[in-house]
Every structure is written in C-alpha cells, then in structure tokens.
C-alpha positions in Angstrom: 71.5 11.0 60.4 73.9 9.5 57.9 72.5 6.0 58.8 69.0 7.2 58.1 70.1 8.7 54.8 71.7 5.4 53.8 68.6 3.4 54.8 66.4 5.8 52.8 68.7 5.4 49.8 68.5 1.7 49.9 64.8 1.5 50.5 64.1 4.2 48.0 66.2 2.4 45.4 64.4 -0.8 45.9 61.0 0.9 45.7 62.0 3.1 42.8 63.3 0.1 40.9 60.0 -1.7 41.4 58.0 1.3 40.3 60.3 1.8 37.3 59.7 -1.8 36.3 56.0 -1.3 36.5 56.2 1.9 34.6 58.3 0.3 31.9 55.8 -2.6 31.5 52.9 -0.1 31.4 54.8 1.9 28.7 55.2 -1.2 26.6 51.5 -2.1 26.9 50.4 1.4 26.0 52.8 2.0 23.1 52.1 -1.5 21.6 55.7 -1.9 20.6 56.6 -5.3 19.1 58.7 -7.6 21.2 61.2 -8.9 18.7 63.6 -11.2 20.3 63.1 -9.7 23.8 64.0 -6.1 22.8 61.1 -4.8 24.8 62.2 -6.7 27.9 65.7 -5.4 27.7 64.4 -1.9 27.2 62.4 -2.1 30.5 65.3 -3.8 32.3 68.0 -1.5 31.1 66.2 1.8 30.9 63.2 2.1 33.2 64.4 0.1 36.2 67.7 1.9 36.8 66.1 5.2 36.2 63.4 4.4 38.8 66.1 3.1 41.2 68.1 6.3 41.0 65.1 8.6 41.4 63.7 6.5 44.2 67.0 6.3 46.0 67.5 10.1 45.9 64.0 10.7 46.9 64.1 8.2 49.8 67.4 9.6 51.1 66.2 13.2 51.0 62.9 12.2 52.7 64.6 10.3 55.5 67.0 13.2 56.1 64.1 15.6 56.1 62.4 13.6 58.7 65.5 13.2 60.8 66.2 17.0 60.8 62.6 17.7 61.6 62.6 15.2 64.4 65.7 16.7 66.0 64.1 20.2 65.7 61.0 19.0 67.5 63.1 17.3 70.2 65.1 20.6 70.7 61.9 22.6 71.0 60.4 20.3 73.6 63.6 20.5 75.7 63.5 24.3 75.7 59.8 24.2 76.7 60.6 22.0 79.7 63.3 24.4 81.0 60.9 27.3 81.3 
C-alpha cells in the first residue's frame, strides 16, 4: 500500500505540475498582464507549477491509497463468499 501511495504521489505531482503550468499560462492570458522582463513567466514557474504539483501529489496519493484499500476489501469479501 505504501508503494502505491508513493507511486500516486509521484504521478500526481507530475500531472498536477503540468496542470498548474497550464492554469498559470491561462491566467496570464485572461488577466492580460504585461510580461516585463519575464516576470509573468517566473510567476507561472514559481507560483502555479509548485502549487499544482503539491495538490496533484496529495490527490494522487490519496486516490491510489483509496483504490488499494477498496481493492483489499473486495478481495476479502470474495474470500468469505467462497468459504460458505
């Protein structure tokens, strides 16, 4: 179960970082902020991407643990059904 949580954390962080990058670029386009000397790029890279990676990592880890627990419950129920 710990391995699944770690895998969910890594995959979620990668996916969340990518979504954070996309959300940051979308925010810049919608807010029409001026990009003076790359300030807008550093805002996306240093704000939205890490925030997305943290949220995605936590969500991925929790989701993978939820599926692991649910799968073990299903396996236990099928074993008790066979014994009857």
